[in-house]
N, C-alpha and C positions, 0 to 999 in steps of 0.2 A: 510706682512706690519702691520697689527694691532695684538697686544700682543696675546689677547686669543678669541676664538670663541664666549665667552661671550660679550666682548666689540664689536667683530663685531657684533652679534645678536642684541646689545642693539643700536648700529648705525642703523641697518637695519630698526628696527621697527621705530627710530626718522626718517629716511628718508621715509620709506614707508606712515607712518601716515603724518607727515608734507608735505611732496612731494605731497601726494594724495590731501589732503586741499588747496595747493597751485596750483594744477593742476585743482581743481574743479572750484576755483575763476579765474584762467587765462582763463580757458574754456568759462565762463559764459561771463567774458569781453569780449574775442572775438567774441561771440554771439552777445551780446551787439552793439559792434562795429560795426559787420557787418550789423545788423539791422538800426542802426544809418546811416551807409553809404548810405545805400538804402534808408532810407526815413528821412529827416530831420525834419521831424513833430513827429518822433518816440520818446517816453517817455520812457527813460531807466527805468528798475525795480527797480534800486537802485537810484533814483532822489526823494529826501525825501523832499528838500527845496533848495532854491537858492544857501547855501553853501555844503549841503551833496548830492552831485550829480554827478554820473560817467557820464550822458551824458555830463555836461560842461566840464568836464576833458577830455572827449574822443574826443570833439569837438576842443580842445586844438590843437596846433602843436606839443606840446612835447608828445601826445598820439602815435605818429610815429616817433621814432628818428632815425631810421636807415632804411634810404629812405621810402618807402612807407608801411613798415612793422608794423603793430600795435605792441606794446610792449606787448600787452598782449600774442599774438601768440610766441614770444621769450619765454614768463613765461610757456607757454603751452609745448614747447620741452625741455625746461630746468628741470620743474618739471617732466615731463613724465620720462627723463632720470633717474633722483634723484630717483624716485619712482620705477623704475625697477632696479636701482641698490640696493636700499633698499631691495627689496624684493630677489634680489639674494643674499644680505648678511644674511637676516634670513633665507635663505635655505641653509646656510653655505658655499658659494661659496667664492672663495679666489682670489682678484683681484691683477695683476702686478701692480709694483710700477708706472709705467707710467699712469696708471688709476686713482691711487690716486692723482698723480701730477696732471692731469687735472681736476679730481673732486675739488680739493683742488684751482685750478686756476678758475674754473666755479662758483663755490660758493663766492669767493673772488669779482670776476667780479659784479656778482648778488647782492651782499649786497653793493658795490660801487654804482651801477645803481640805487638799491632800494631808497638807501639814495639821490642822486641825485632827483629821483623822488618826495622823501618826501619832499626835500626842494622846488622843482618846485610848489609841491601842496600846501602846507602848506604857502610858503613866498611870492610866485610870482603869482600863479592862485588864491589863496587864497579860495581853494575848498577842499573837502574832498570825497573821492569816498570810499565807503565801502567795495567792492571787492579790491581794490587796498591796502586799509590797512589790509586785510586779508595777502595778499602777502607779505606786509612789515613785518606781525607780524610771518609768516611762515620762513620768510628767513634769519631772524637773528638767531635764535636758528639752524637750519640747517647749516650755517656758522660757528657758534661756536662749534658745534658738530663736525663737519668735520674736523675742525681745532685743536681740542682737540685730536681727533684720529689720526692726521697725527703727532700731537706733542709728543702723546704717543709713536707711532711707532718710532718717532726718537730720543726718551729720552728728549724731550723737555721741557718744563716749566712745571712744575708739578701744579703749582697754576690754570693755565687754564684749564688743565685736571680734578683737583678736584672739581674747583669750576665752572665748566661750566654751570651746570643749573644755578647759582646764576647769573654768568656773563648775560645769555640770558634773565632772568626775570628781572634785573636791567636796561639792554639795551632796551628791550621792554617796560617795565614800564617807561623810561625815556620818549620814544617817545611818548607813551600814554600820560603822563601827559604833553606834548608840544602840543599834539592834542587838548587835553581838555582845558589845559589855554589858548589856541588862539580862541577855537570855543566853549565853555560852553554854551554861549546863543542859539547855534543851536542844541546843543547835548541833552540838558536836557529840 
């Protein structure tokens, strides 16, 4: 599906590194969620002040949107899969078209879900969760990188392929600017 082994290896490195970072952040969030569920007096490791507080976000109804499954556990599963696929690509694995389709579907759902959670966190809850923001920051470039590779494989839009890192940085930068603009008094 992907044009060259260099492109595959490059995507593999991106998925391995960013997927690993997302996996660690999601795992820590899951552990914090479980501790908080077991002990309501528990203070999460990322509770910095009244606004920068993972604990407050985890106490909200939006912390488990799929039944009683914590959102962070969905992140653990998704990032583990992406990390494994990335390692496979680095090792020169070749995947079928259906797997690329599922990967694109998964990262598309993930980026939409992450943006919903950003909106909820910033505009509804008015809270910031540092580990959640790490997940936001890695999901965007993963989505852009996978989309760019799939576009390349199917002869798609060259602008998205050529400028994928600029697109990723601008997108993450815009999110960071909104976070800072809305919460500068709590961050600095």
